[in-house]
C-alpha positions as CSV (number, residue, x, y, z in Angstrom):
1,M,4.0,6.1,-24.0
2,L,2.4,4.8,-20.8
3,Q,3.7,6.3,-17.6
4,T,2.6,4.7,-14.4
5,V,3.4,6.2,-11.1
6,S,3.5,3.7,-8.3
7,E,5.6,5.6,-5.7
8,P,4.6,9.3,-6.0
9,R,6.6,12.1,-4.6
10,T,5.3,13.7,-1.4
11,I,3.9,17.1,-2.2
12,G,3.2,18.7,1.1
13,A,1.9,22.2,0.3
14,A,0.0,21.2,-2.8
15,Q,-1.5,18.2,-0.9
16,L,-2.6,20.5,2.0
17,A,-4.3,22.9,-0.4
18,A,-5.9,20.1,-2.4
19,Y,-7.2,18.4,0.8
20,R,-9.0,21.5,1.9
21,F,-10.8,21.7,-1.5
22,M,-11.6,17.9,-1.1
23,L,-13.1,18.6,2.4
24,R,-15.2,21.5,1.3
25,A,-16.5,19.5,-1.7
26,R,-17.4,16.5,0.4
27,L,-19.3,18.6,2.9
28,L,-21.0,20.5,0.1
29,D,-22.1,17.3,-1.5
30,D,-23.4,16.0,1.8
31,K,-25.4,19.2,2.2
32,F,-26.9,18.8,-1.3
33,A,-27.8,15.2,-0.6
34,A,-29.6,16.3,2.6
35,L,-31.5,19.1,0.7
36,Y,-32.4,16.6,-2.0
37,R,-33.9,14.2,0.5
38,A,-35.8,17.1,2.1
39,G,-37.4,17.9,-1.3
40,K,-35.5,21.2,-1.6
41,I,-33.6,20.4,-4.8
42,H,-35.4,19.6,-8.1
43,G,-33.5,17.3,-10.5
44,G,-30.7,14.9,-9.6
45,V,-27.9,15.1,-7.2
46,F,-24.7,13.4,-8.1
47,L,-22.0,13.1,-5.5
48,G,-18.2,13.0,-6.0
49,R,-17.6,10.8,-3.0
50,G,-14.4,8.8,-3.6
51,Q,-13.3,11.0,-6.6
52,E,-12.4,14.2,-4.8
53,A,-8.6,13.5,-4.8
54,L,-8.5,13.2,-8.6
55,S,-10.8,16.2,-9.1
56,A,-8.9,18.5,-6.7
57,A,-5.6,17.5,-8.3
58,I,-7.0,18.8,-11.6
59,G,-8.2,22.1,-10.3
60,V,-5.0,22.9,-8.4
61,S,-2.8,21.9,-11.3
62,L,-4.4,24.4,-13.7
63,K,-3.8,28.1,-14.1
64,K,-6.6,30.6,-14.0
65,T,-6.0,31.3,-17.7
66,D,-6.6,27.7,-18.6
67,V,-9.8,26.0,-19.6
68,F,-11.6,23.4,-17.5
69,A,-14.6,21.2,-18.4
70,P,-15.6,19.5,-15.1
71,L,-18.3,16.9,-14.8
72,I,-21.0,16.0,-12.3
73,R,-18.6,14.6,-9.7
74,D,-16.0,17.4,-9.9
75,A,-17.1,19.7,-7.1
76,A,-13.5,19.6,-5.6
77,G,-12.0,20.5,-9.0
78,R,-14.5,23.3,-9.5
79,L,-13.7,24.8,-6.1
80,A,-10.0,24.5,-6.7
81,F,-10.4,26.2,-10.1
82,G,-12.3,29.1,-8.6
83,E,-15.9,28.3,-8.3
84,T,-17.5,29.6,-5.1
85,I,-19.7,27.7,-2.8
86,L,-22.3,30.4,-3.3
87,D,-22.3,29.8,-7.1
88,A,-22.8,26.1,-6.5
89,V,-25.6,26.5,-4.0
90,R,-27.4,29.1,-6.2
91,T,-27.4,26.7,-9.1
92,Y,-28.6,23.7,-7.2
93,L,-31.4,25.7,-5.6
94,G,-32.3,27.5,-8.8
95,S,-31.6,31.1,-7.7
96,A,-32.0,33.8,-10.3
97,L,-28.8,35.3,-9.1
98,G,-26.7,32.3,-9.9
99,P,-24.3,32.0,-12.9
100,M,-26.9,30.2,-15.0
101,R,-29.7,32.5,-13.6
102,G,-31.8,29.5,-12.6
103,R,-32.3,28.5,-16.2
104,D,-30.6,25.2,-16.3
105,G,-30.2,22.0,-14.3
106,N,-27.9,22.0,-11.3
107,V,-24.9,20.2,-12.9
108,H,-24.8,22.4,-16.0
109,R,-23.1,25.3,-14.4
110,G,-20.0,27.3,-15.1
111,R,-18.5,30.7,-16.0
112,P,-17.1,30.4,-19.6
113,Q,-15.5,33.9,-19.4
114,D,-13.4,32.6,-16.5
115,G,-12.5,29.3,-18.3
116,C,-15.0,27.1,-16.5
117,L,-17.3,25.5,-19.1
118,P,-20.8,24.5,-18.2
119,M,-21.3,20.8,-18.9
120,I,-23.4,19.8,-21.9
121,S,-23.1,16.0,-21.3
122,H,-20.8,13.7,-19.4
123,L,-20.6,11.3,-22.3
124,G,-17.5,12.7,-24.0
125,A,-19.3,15.8,-25.5
126,M,-17.1,18.3,-23.6
127,I,-13.8,17.2,-25.2
128,S,-14.7,18.8,-28.5
129,V,-15.9,21.9,-26.7
130,V,-12.5,22.2,-25.0
131,N,-10.9,21.6,-28.4
132,G,-12.9,24.4,-29.9
133,V,-11.7,26.8,-27.2
134,L,-8.1,25.8,-27.6
135,F,-8.4,26.3,-31.4
136,A,-10.0,29.7,-31.0
137,R,-7.2,30.8,-28.6
138,R,-4.6,29.4,-31.0
139,M,-6.1,31.5,-33.8
140,K,-5.9,34.6,-31.6
141,G,-2.2,33.9,-30.9
142,V,-2.7,32.9,-27.3
143,T,-0.1,30.5,-26.1
144,G,0.9,28.7,-22.9
145,L,-2.6,27.5,-21.9
146,V,-4.0,24.1,-21.3
147,G,-7.5,22.7,-21.6
148,A,-8.6,19.9,-19.2
149,A,-11.7,17.8,-19.9
150,C,-13.0,15.2,-17.5
151,L,-15.0,12.0,-18.2
152,G,-15.8,8.6,-16.9
153,E,-14.6,5.4,-18.3
154,G,-18.0,4.8,-19.9
155,A,-17.6,7.8,-22.1
156,T,-14.5,6.3,-23.7
157,S,-16.8,4.0,-25.6
158,T,-18.6,6.8,-27.4
159,G,-18.0,8.4,-30.8
160,S,-17.6,11.8,-29.2
161,F,-14.6,10.5,-27.3
162,H,-13.0,9.0,-30.4
163,E,-13.6,11.9,-32.8
164,A,-12.5,14.6,-30.3
165,L,-9.4,12.8,-29.1
166,N,-8.4,12.0,-32.6
167,Q,-8.8,15.7,-33.6
168,A,-6.8,16.9,-30.6
169,A,-4.0,14.4,-31.4
170,V,-3.8,15.4,-35.1
171,E,-3.8,19.1,-34.2
172,K,-1.4,18.6,-31.2
173,L,-3.7,20.6,-28.9
174,P,-2.7,21.1,-25.3
175,L,-5.5,18.9,-24.1
176,V,-5.4,17.0,-20.8
177,L,-8.1,14.3,-20.8
178,V,-8.8,12.9,-17.4
179,V,-10.7,9.6,-17.2
180,A,-12.1,8.7,-13.8
181,N,-12.4,4.9,-14.1
182,N,-14.8,4.3,-11.2
183,Q,-15.4,0.7,-12.4
184,Y,-19.1,1.3,-13.4
185,A,-20.8,3.3,-16.1
186,Y,-23.9,3.8,-14.0
187,S,-24.4,0.1,-13.2
188,T,-22.5,-1.4,-16.1
189,P,-19.2,-3.0,-14.9
190,N,-15.9,-2.6,-16.8
191,D,-15.9,-6.1,-18.3
192,R,-19.1,-5.2,-20.2
193,Q,-17.7,-1.8,-21.3
194,F,-14.3,-2.5,-22.9
195,A,-12.1,-5.5,-23.7
196,C,-8.6,-3.9,-23.4
197,A,-6.6,-4.6,-20.3
198,D,-6.2,-0.9,-19.4
199,L,-8.0,2.1,-20.8
200,A,-4.6,3.8,-21.0
201,D,-3.7,1.3,-23.7
202,K,-6.1,3.2,-26.0
203,A,-3.7,6.1,-26.1
204,V,-1.2,4.6,-28.5
205,G,-3.9,4.3,-31.2
206,Y,-4.3,8.0,-31.1
207,G,-0.6,8.9,-30.9
208,V,-1.0,10.5,-27.5
209,E,0.9,10.1,-24.2
210,A,-0.9,8.2,-21.4
211,H,-0.5,8.2,-17.6
212,S,-2.1,5.8,-15.1
213,V,-2.6,6.6,-11.4
214,V,-4.4,5.2,-8.4
215,G,-7.3,7.7,-8.1
216,N,-7.8,7.7,-4.3
217,D,-4.1,8.6,-3.6
218,L,-4.0,12.3,-3.5
219,A,-0.2,12.6,-3.7
220,A,-0.1,10.3,-6.7
221,C,-2.9,12.3,-8.4
222,L,-1.1,15.6,-7.8
223,D,2.1,14.1,-9.2
224,V,0.6,12.6,-12.3
225,V,-1.9,15.4,-13.2
226,S,0.7,18.2,-12.7
227,H,3.1,16.3,-14.9
228,A,0.6,15.8,-17.6
229,V,-0.5,19.4,-17.5
230,A,3.2,20.5,-17.8
231,R,3.7,18.2,-20.7
232,A,0.7,19.6,-22.6
233,R,1.7,23.2,-21.8
234,A,5.2,22.5,-23.1
235,G,3.8,21.5,-26.5
236,H,3.8,17.7,-26.3
237,G,0.2,17.4,-27.4
238,P,-2.7,15.7,-25.7
239,Q,-2.2,13.8,-22.5
240,L,-4.6,11.0,-21.4
241,I,-4.8,10.3,-17.7
242,V,-6.6,7.2,-16.5
243,A,-7.3,7.1,-12.7
244,N,-8.5,3.9,-11.2
245,L,-10.8,4.4,-8.3
246,L,-14.2,3.5,-6.9
247,R,-17.3,5.6,-6.6
248,L,-18.3,5.4,-2.9
249,C,-22.0,6.1,-3.5
250,G,-24.7,5.5,-6.1
251,H,-24.7,7.0,-9.5
252,G,-27.0,9.6,-8.0
253,E,-28.9,10.1,-4.8
254,H,-31.7,8.1,-6.4
255,D,-29.4,5.0,-6.7
256,D,-28.4,2.7,-3.8
257,A,-25.4,1.3,-5.7
258,G,-26.4,-2.3,-4.8
259,Y,-24.7,-3.6,-7.9
260,I,-21.2,-2.7,-6.6
261,V,-19.6,-6.0,-5.6
262,P,-18.2,-6.4,-2.1
263,E,-14.8,-7.4,-3.5
264,L,-14.4,-3.9,-4.9
265,K,-15.7,-2.2,-1.8
266,N,-13.1,-4.1,0.3
267,S,-10.3,-3.6,-2.1
268,P,-7.6,-0.8,-1.9
269,L,-9.7,1.1,-4.5
270,G,-12.6,1.2,-2.0
271,R,-10.6,3.2,0.6
272,D,-11.9,6.8,1.1
273,C,-9.5,9.3,-0.5
274,L,-10.5,12.0,2.0
275,K,-9.5,9.8,5.0
276,L,-6.3,8.7,3.2
277,A,-5.4,12.4,2.7
278,E,-6.1,13.2,6.4
279,E,-4.0,10.2,7.5
280,F,-1.1,11.6,5.3
281,L,-1.4,15.1,6.8
282,L,-1.4,13.7,10.3
283,Q,1.5,11.3,9.7
284,E,3.6,14.0,8.1
285,K,2.7,16.5,10.8
286,I,1.4,19.0,8.2
287,A,-1.7,19.4,10.3
288,D,-3.0,18.0,13.6
289,R,-6.5,16.8,14.5
290,A,-7.4,20.1,16.1
291,Q,-6.6,21.9,12.8
292,L,-8.5,19.4,10.8
293,A,-11.6,20.0,13.0
294,V,-11.2,23.8,12.6
295,W,-11.2,23.5,8.8
296,R,-14.2,21.2,8.9
297,S,-16.1,23.7,11.1
298,E,-15.2,26.6,8.9
299,A,-16.4,24.8,5.8
300,I,-19.6,23.8,7.3
301,R,-20.3,27.3,8.5
302,E,-19.6,28.7,5.0
303,I,-21.9,26.1,3.4
304,E,-24.7,26.7,5.9
305,D,-24.4,30.5,5.4
306,A,-24.6,30.1,1.6
307,V,-27.7,27.9,1.8
308,A,-29.4,30.3,4.2
309,Q,-28.6,33.3,1.9
310,V,-29.8,31.5,-1.3
311,Q,-33.0,30.3,0.3
312,R,-33.9,34.0,0.6
313,E,-33.1,34.8,-3.0
314,P,-35.7,35.0,-5.8
315,L,-36.4,32.3,-8.2
316,P,-36.5,33.2,-11.9
317,D,-39.8,34.7,-13.1
318,P,-40.6,33.2,-16.5
319,F,-42.8,36.1,-17.4
320,A,-40.2,38.7,-16.6
321,E,-37.1,36.9,-17.7
322,N,-35.1,38.2,-20.7
323,W,-34.8,35.0,-22.7
324,T,-31.8,36.1,-24.7
325,A,-28.5,34.2,-24.4
326,L,-26.5,34.8,-21.3
327,S,-23.6,36.0,-23.4
328,T,-25.6,39.0,-24.8
329,E,-27.1,42.2,-23.5
330,N,-24.8,42.3,-20.5
331,L,-26.5,39.3,-18.9
332,A,-23.3,37.3,-19.1
333,E,-22.5,35.4,-15.9
334,G,-24.6,37.4,-13.5
335,R,-23.6,40.9,-14.7
336,E,-26.6,43.1,-15.2
């Protein structure tokens, strides 16, 4: 059942599109980190540095009618799936005009009516939520859709992971479960998390198909994720993807990541996926350095404009707020 891609196909157009989402996500994360250090953001800031290739591959492989449950490091996937930079900035800065109306923490954002689910927890809790959406749509006779849920390798040790994956397997739900194995559950290394040689080995126990990929190789990620999505959409049941990579930053901006050993930093997993993608685009003459610079400048300008706009927007007024659920009374997702 395990499918390992060692020499992925070159996917020029898809790789170009995914790279631009990776770039925007990296620059957006950098801006959030700067705002956090300046005291402009309350709560944590969790960067996706080093995981953008995997995340973007998920977003570009899904259809807008699918369901996506991203996590704290999935800015690239969110953008590829349709989240706007303005939505992200509004949530981080607590704007009352954002999708969560300034009510929730900055990583718990989404637009459920558009298939992007706000995160409850990163510890496997979102798998069962995606299962529920897939069940509901099945009961309504909706076919041909896929639900993608993201998690880190630490979440595979939780009961939520076991119960939800077992349920999806028994019901043959079109679930694509993407595990970003970034070698550390916060600061706990893999050898203190699980004893199996490869997390993909767990798939056979659930009766699901597994796929392994090098997570900082964009072409490989696009190849594997798109294949797994197609398998799930075609009725082959849940697909488990395990991407091996390295988080190139701390768990959050409060963490200096001093526990990451030099051997990993200097290994192939420690190579920056964004730089690798740029090298590919240049080597294949899909883009030149001038074009890369233009895209970077355009993304920076869009991000700076969004931040300037949101800093002028009102914060929620607890005394005037209508505290009903966002899905009622026409409050859903910013519609008033």
